[in-house]
N, CA, C and O atoms as a GROMACS GRO file, in nm:
protein
  268
    1MET      N    1  -3.303   2.483   1.835
    1MET     CA    2  -3.163   2.524   1.833
    1MET      C    3  -3.080   2.411   1.771
    1MET      O    4  -3.090   2.297   1.818
    2PRO      N    5  -3.000   2.437   1.668
    2PRO     CA    6  -2.920   2.332   1.606
    2PRO      C    7  -2.810   2.283   1.701
    2PRO      O    8  -2.759   2.359   1.783
    3GLY      N    9  -2.776   2.158   1.688
    3GLY     CA   10  -2.673   2.099   1.771
    3GLY      C   11  -2.544   2.078   1.694
    3GLY      O   12  -2.535   2.109   1.576
    4MET      N   13  -2.446   2.024   1.765
    4MET     CA   14  -2.318   1.995   1.704
    4MET      C   15  -2.277   1.854   1.745
    4MET      O   16  -2.305   1.811   1.857
    5LEU      N   17  -2.212   1.782   1.656
    5LEU     CA   18  -2.166   1.647   1.682
    5LEU      C   19  -2.017   1.638   1.654
    5LEU      O   20  -1.970   1.687   1.551
    6ARG      N   21  -1.945   1.577   1.745
    6ARG     CA   22  -1.803   1.549   1.726
    6ARG      C   23  -1.786   1.398   1.739
    6ARG      O   24  -1.842   1.337   1.830
    7VAL      N   25  -1.708   1.337   1.649
    7VAL     CA   26  -1.687   1.193   1.648
    7VAL      C   27  -1.537   1.164   1.656
    7VAL      O   28  -1.457   1.227   1.587
    8ASP      N   29  -1.501   1.068   1.741
    8ASP     CA   30  -1.362   1.026   1.753
    8ASP      C   31  -1.364   0.876   1.780
    8ASP      O   32  -1.470   0.818   1.804
    9ALA      N   33  -1.249   0.814   1.777
    9ALA     CA   34  -1.235   0.672   1.812
    9ALA      C   35  -1.102   0.654   1.883
    9ALA      O   36  -1.004   0.723   1.855
   10ARG      N   37  -1.102   0.558   1.976
   10ARG     CA   38  -0.980   0.534   2.054
   10ARG      C   39  -0.968   0.384   2.084
   10ARG      O   40  -1.066   0.310   2.082
   11MET      N   41  -0.845   0.344   2.112
   11MET     CA   42  -0.816   0.206   2.153
   11MET      C   43  -0.773   0.211   2.299
   11MET      O   44  -0.657   0.239   2.328
   12PRO      N   45  -0.864   0.184   2.392
   12PRO     CA   46  -0.830   0.196   2.533
   12PRO      C   47  -0.717   0.102   2.577
   12PRO      O   48  -0.638   0.138   2.664
   13ALA      N   49  -0.708  -0.017   2.518
   13ALA     CA   50  -0.604  -0.113   2.557
   13ALA      C   51  -0.464  -0.064   2.520
   13ALA      O   52  -0.365  -0.106   2.580
   14HIS      N   53  -0.456   0.023   2.420
   14HIS     CA   54  -0.327   0.073   2.373
   14HIS      C   55  -0.301   0.217   2.416
   14HIS      O   56  -0.190   0.267   2.400
   15GLY      N   57  -0.403   0.283   2.468
   15GLY     CA   58  -0.386   0.420   2.516
   15GLY      C   59  -0.370   0.524   2.405
   15GLY      O   60  -0.307   0.627   2.425
   16HIS      N   61  -0.428   0.496   2.288
   16HIS     CA   62  -0.420   0.595   2.180
   16HIS      C   63  -0.549   0.597   2.100
   16HIS      O   64  -0.636   0.511   2.116
   17GLY      N   65  -0.560   0.697   2.016
   17GLY     CA   66  -0.676   0.711   1.928
   17GLY      C   67  -0.634   0.697   1.784
   17GLY      O   68  -0.534   0.634   1.752
   18MET      N   69  -0.714   0.758   1.697
   18MET     CA   70  -0.686   0.754   1.554
   18MET      C   71  -0.574   0.852   1.520
   18MET      O   72  -0.541   0.940   1.599
   19ASN      N   73  -0.516   0.834   1.403
   19ASN     CA   74  -0.413   0.925   1.354
   19ASN      C   75  -0.472   1.047   1.284
   19ASN      O   76  -0.400   1.140   1.249
   20TYR      N   77  -0.605   1.047   1.262
   20TYR     CA   78  -0.672   1.154   1.189
   20TYR      C   79  -0.790   1.207   1.269
   20TYR      O   80  -0.843   1.138   1.356
   21VAL      N   81  -0.831   1.328   1.238
   21VAL     CA   82  -0.951   1.387   1.299
   21VAL      C   83  -1.066   1.370   1.201
   21VAL      O   84  -1.056   1.409   1.084
   22ALA      N   85  -1.175   1.311   1.248
   22ALA     CA   86  -1.292   1.289   1.161
   22ALA      C   87  -1.359   1.422   1.130
   22ALA      O   88  -1.368   1.511   1.215
   23LYS      N   89  -1.407   1.434   1.007
   23LYS     CA   90  -1.483   1.552   0.964
   23LYS      C   91  -1.631   1.515   0.970
   23LYS      O   92  -1.673   1.414   0.911
   24VAL      N   93  -1.710   1.594   1.039
   24VAL     CA   94  -1.854   1.567   1.054
   24VAL      C   95  -1.932   1.670   0.975
   24VAL      O   96  -1.909   1.790   0.985
   25LYS      N   97  -2.026   1.619   0.895
   25LYS     CA   98  -2.112   1.706   0.813
   25LYS      C   99  -2.256   1.687   0.860
   25LYS      O  100  -2.304   1.574   0.871
   26ALA      N  101  -2.326   1.798   0.886
   26ALA     CA  102  -2.466   1.793   0.927
   26ALA      C  103  -2.556   1.798   0.803
   26ALA      O  104  -2.534   1.878   0.712
   27PHE      N  105  -2.658   1.712   0.802
   27PHE     CA  106  -2.754   1.709   0.691
   27PHE      C  107  -2.891   1.761   0.733
   27PHE      O  108  -2.982   1.768   0.650
   28GLY      N  109  -2.907   1.798   0.859
   28GLY     CA  110  -3.035   1.846   0.909
   28GLY      C  111  -3.119   1.731   0.961
   28GLY      O  112  -3.090   1.614   0.935
   29ALA      N  113  -3.222   1.765   1.034
   29ALA     CA  114  -3.315   1.666   1.092
   29ALA      C  115  -3.242   1.564   1.178
   29ALA      O  116  -3.283   1.448   1.186
   30GLY      N  117  -3.132   1.606   1.244
   30GLY     CA  118  -3.058   1.517   1.332
   30GLY      C  119  -2.971   1.414   1.262
   30GLY      O  120  -2.928   1.317   1.323
   31ARG      N  121  -2.944   1.435   1.132
   31ARG     CA  122  -2.862   1.340   1.055
   31ARG      C  123  -2.724   1.399   1.031
   31ARG      O  124  -2.711   1.516   0.995
   32TYR      N  125  -2.622   1.316   1.049
   32TYR     CA  126  -2.482   1.357   1.032
   32TYR      C  127  -2.406   1.249   0.959
   32TYR      O  128  -2.446   1.133   0.957
   33GLN      N  129  -2.294   1.288   0.898
   33GLN     CA  130  -2.204   1.192   0.834
   33GLN      C  131  -2.063   1.224   0.880
   33GLN      O  132  -2.020   1.340   0.876
   34ALA      N  133  -1.990   1.122   0.924
   34ALA     CA  134  -1.851   1.138   0.967
   34ALA      C  135  -1.761   1.072   0.865
   34ALA      O  136  -1.778   0.954   0.833
   35ASP      N  137  -1.664   1.146   0.815
   35ASP     CA  138  -1.565   1.094   0.719
   35ASP      C  139  -1.426   1.106   0.780
   35ASP      O  140  -1.401   1.190   0.866
   36GLY      N  141  -1.336   1.019   0.736
   36GLY     CA  142  -1.198   1.027   0.779
   36GLY      C  143  -1.164   0.939   0.898
   36GLY      O  144  -1.060   0.956   0.961
   37LEU      N  145  -1.253   0.845   0.931
   37LEU     CA  146  -1.223   0.750   1.039
   37LEU      C  147  -1.131   0.642   0.983
   37LEU      O  148  -1.169   0.570   0.891
   38LEU      N  149  -1.011   0.632   1.038
   38LEU     CA  150  -0.915   0.533   0.989
   38LEU      C  151  -0.871   0.446   1.106
   38LEU      O  152  -0.803   0.494   1.198
   39PHE      N  153  -0.908   0.320   1.103
   39PHE     CA  154  -0.871   0.226   1.208
   39PHE      C  155  -0.743   0.156   1.162
   39PHE      O  156  -0.747   0.059   1.087
   40HIS      N  157  -0.629   0.207   1.209
   40HIS     CA  158  -0.500   0.167   1.156
   40HIS      C  159  -0.445   0.037   1.215
   40HIS      O  160  -0.335  -0.006   1.178
   41MET      N  161  -0.520  -0.026   1.304
   41MET     CA  162  -0.478  -0.156   1.355
   41MET      C  163  -0.599  -0.232   1.408
   41MET      O  164  -0.698  -0.171   1.448
   42PRO      N  165  -0.592  -0.367   1.407
   42PRO     CA  166  -0.704  -0.446   1.457
   42PRO      C  167  -0.712  -0.440   1.609
   42PRO      O  168  -0.614  -0.408   1.677
   43GLY      N  169  -0.830  -0.472   1.661
   43GLY     CA  170  -0.852  -0.476   1.805
   43GLY      C  171  -0.980  -0.405   1.842
   43GLY      O  172  -1.061  -0.370   1.756
   44ARG      N  173  -0.998  -0.383   1.974
   44ARG     CA  174  -1.120  -0.317   2.023
   44ARG      C  175  -1.103  -0.166   2.017
   44ARG      O  176  -1.010  -0.109   2.074
   45TRP      N  177  -1.195  -0.103   1.948
   45TRP     CA  178  -1.200   0.042   1.935
   45TRP      C  179  -1.326   0.092   2.002
   45TRP      O  180  -1.427   0.021   2.007
   46GLU      N  181  -1.321   0.212   2.054
   46GLU     CA  182  -1.438   0.278   2.108
   46GLU      C  183  -1.470   0.401   2.024
   46GLU      O  184  -1.388   0.492   2.012
   47PHE      N  185  -1.590   0.403   1.966
   47PHE     CA  186  -1.640   0.525   1.902
   47PHE      C  187  -1.682   0.619   2.014
   47PHE      O  188  -1.748   0.577   2.109
   48VAL      N  189  -1.644   0.745   2.003
   48VAL     CA  190  -1.685   0.846   2.102
   48VAL      C  191  -1.764   0.953   2.028
   48VAL      O  192  -1.712   1.020   1.938
   49PHE      N  193  -1.890   0.969   2.067
   49PHE     CA  194  -1.978   1.069   2.007
   49PHE      C  195  -2.007   1.176   2.111
   49PHE      O  196  -2.064   1.146   2.216
   50ASP      N  197  -1.968   1.299   2.084
   50ASP     CA  198  -2.000   1.412   2.170
   50ASP      C  199  -2.108   1.494   2.102
   50ASP      O  200  -2.089   1.547   1.993
   51VAL      N  201  -2.223   1.504   2.169
   51VAL     CA  202  -2.337   1.579   2.116
   51VAL      C  203  -2.357   1.702   2.202
   51VAL      O  204  -2.371   1.693   2.324
   52MET      N  205  -2.358   1.820   2.138
   52MET     CA  206  -2.375   1.945   2.208
   52MET      C  207  -2.494   2.020   2.150
   52MET      O  208  -2.504   2.040   2.029
   53VAL      N  209  -2.585   2.061   2.238
   53VAL     CA  210  -2.698   2.145   2.200
   53VAL      C  211  -2.707   2.255   2.304
   53VAL      O  212  -2.742   2.231   2.420
   54GLY      N  213  -2.675   2.376   2.264
   54GLY     CA  214  -2.671   2.486   2.358
   54GLY      C  215  -2.567   2.458   2.467
   54GLY      O  216  -2.452   2.426   2.436
   55ALA      N  217  -2.608   2.469   2.592
   55ALA     CA  218  -2.517   2.442   2.705
   55ALA      C  219  -2.517   2.296   2.744
   55ALA      O  220  -2.443   2.257   2.835
   56ASN      N  221  -2.598   2.213   2.678
   56ASN     CA  222  -2.607   2.070   2.713
   56ASN      C  223  -2.507   1.989   2.632
   56ASN      O  224  -2.488   2.011   2.513
   57HIS      N  225  -2.443   1.892   2.701
   57HIS     CA  226  -2.343   1.807   2.638
   57HIS      C  227  -2.368   1.663   2.681
   57HIS      O  228  -2.384   1.635   2.800
   58GLU      N  229  -2.370   1.573   2.586
   58GLU     CA  230  -2.383   1.430   2.613
   58GLU      C  231  -2.271   1.358   2.541
   58GLU      O  232  -2.235   1.394   2.429
   59ARG      N  233  -2.216   1.255   2.604
   59ARG     CA  234  -2.114   1.170   2.541
   59ARG      C  235  -2.166   1.028   2.537
   59ARG      O  236  -2.212   0.974   2.638
   60VAL      N  237  -2.157   0.967   2.419
   60VAL     CA  238  -2.196   0.828   2.400
   60VAL      C  239  -2.074   0.752   2.351
   60VAL      O  240  -2.007   0.797   2.258
   61VAL      N  241  -2.046   0.638   2.412
   61VAL     CA  242  -1.932   0.555   2.372
   61VAL      C  243  -1.984   0.419   2.330
   61VAL      O  244  -2.063   0.357   2.401
   62HIS      N  245  -1.938   0.371   2.214
   62HIS     CA  246  -1.981   0.241   2.161
   62HIS      C  247  -1.858   0.163   2.118
   62HIS      O  248  -1.777   0.213   2.041
   63SER      N  249  -1.844   0.041   2.167
   63SER     CA  250  -1.726  -0.042   2.134
   63SER      C  251  -1.751  -0.129   2.012
   63SER      O  252  -1.860  -0.182   1.993
   64VAL      N  253  -1.647  -0.144   1.930
   64VAL     CA  254  -1.648  -0.235   1.814
   64VAL      C  255  -1.513  -0.305   1.809
   64VAL      O  256  -1.412  -0.252   1.856
   65THR      N  257  -1.511  -0.422   1.751
   65THR     CA  258  -1.385  -0.494   1.732
   65THR      C  259  -1.353  -0.496   1.583
   65THR      O  260  -1.433  -0.543   1.502
   66VAL      N  261  -1.236  -0.445   1.549
   66VAL     CA  262  -1.189  -0.442   1.410
   66VAL      C  263  -1.099  -0.564   1.391
   66VAL      O  264  -1.003  -0.583   1.466
   67GLN      N  265  -1.130  -0.644   1.290
   67GLN     CA  266  -1.052  -0.766   1.262
   67GLN      C  267  -0.934  -0.734   1.173
   67GLN      O  268  -0.857  -0.824   1.138
   0.00000   0.00000   0.00000
């Protein structure tokens, strides 16, 4: 069963996310590409990946620091 991926980013220290919604393209075999991520200010950002397959949902959060 094919899955779906949603990608977002947020700045928890500032209480906001990006100004744009990322577009995700599936390439098959579990490969995806996200375009439109714009980090409009420096600081700690959290990538948020929501993976959905059927009724199953997983969320993965990964922090990065933008200089």
